[in-house]
N, C-alpha and C positions, 0 to 999 in steps of 0.2 A: 349130442350133448348129454351129460350124465346128470342124474338127480342128485343135488347137493345133500339131501337128507340121507342118501344111501351110505355115505361115509361117516355119518354122525354116530359116535360111540357113546353118546349120552344115554343114561338109563331111560327106558320107556315104561309107561305105566303097565301094570299087569293086565292081562286080558280081562275085559269087563270092568276095569277100574280106570276112571278118567281122572286126570290131574286136577280137574276143576270140581270134583265131588268132595263134599265135606268129609273130613277124616278126624278121628280121635283115637288116642292111644288107650289100650285096655285098662291100664291103671287109672287113667283119668275118667274113663267111663264108670268104673266102680265107685269112684269118689263122687262124681256128678250125680249118679243115680241114688246116692245115699246108702249104698250097700256096705260101704266101709267108712270109717271116720277119718282115716289118715292114709297117706301114701304108703307108709310103712306096713300098715295092715293089709293094704292091697297087694304089696309085694309078697308078703308071707303067704297069703291065700293063693296067689297065682303060682308061686314057686312050689307050693305044697300040692298042686294039682287039684285044687278045689274050685277052679273056674273053668267053664267050657264056653267056647265060641262056636255057634252054629253046630252044636252037638259034639264037638271035638274038644278034649281037654287041651287047654292052652297054658303053657308055662312061660311064655314071653310077655313080660309086663308092658313092653313097648309095642306089642302087636298092633298094627293099624287096623281100625275098624271103620266101617262105612255104613251108610244108610241101609237099613234092612237087616244088618247083622243082629244076631240074638246072643245075649250073654246070660249065662246061668251060673248061680252060686248059692250055696246054702238054702236050696229050695226056692229061690226067687229067680224070676226071669225078667229080663229087660230087652225090648226090641228097639233098636235105634231108629227113630223116625225123624222127620224134619225138625220138629220142635226141640229135639234133644240137642241139636247143634246150635240153636239160638243162644247167644251169650247175653 
């Protein structure tokens, strides 16, 4: 008998990333943390290479961030903890 999941072509979570972990997009993180006033400002900063995630410049505003990720911009740093995802 074969494993039915072996033929499953659906995308799997990246290694170390679980589908049940809270996730937030980079542009939303900047807004929620109060680092920018608008989504338009977040877009500009990200596209201009003024934002880093875990020490790497990130230019994708929809980059998915998870618990423990560190965002830096304009000399400010935000580490995503559990309280960050509470709505």
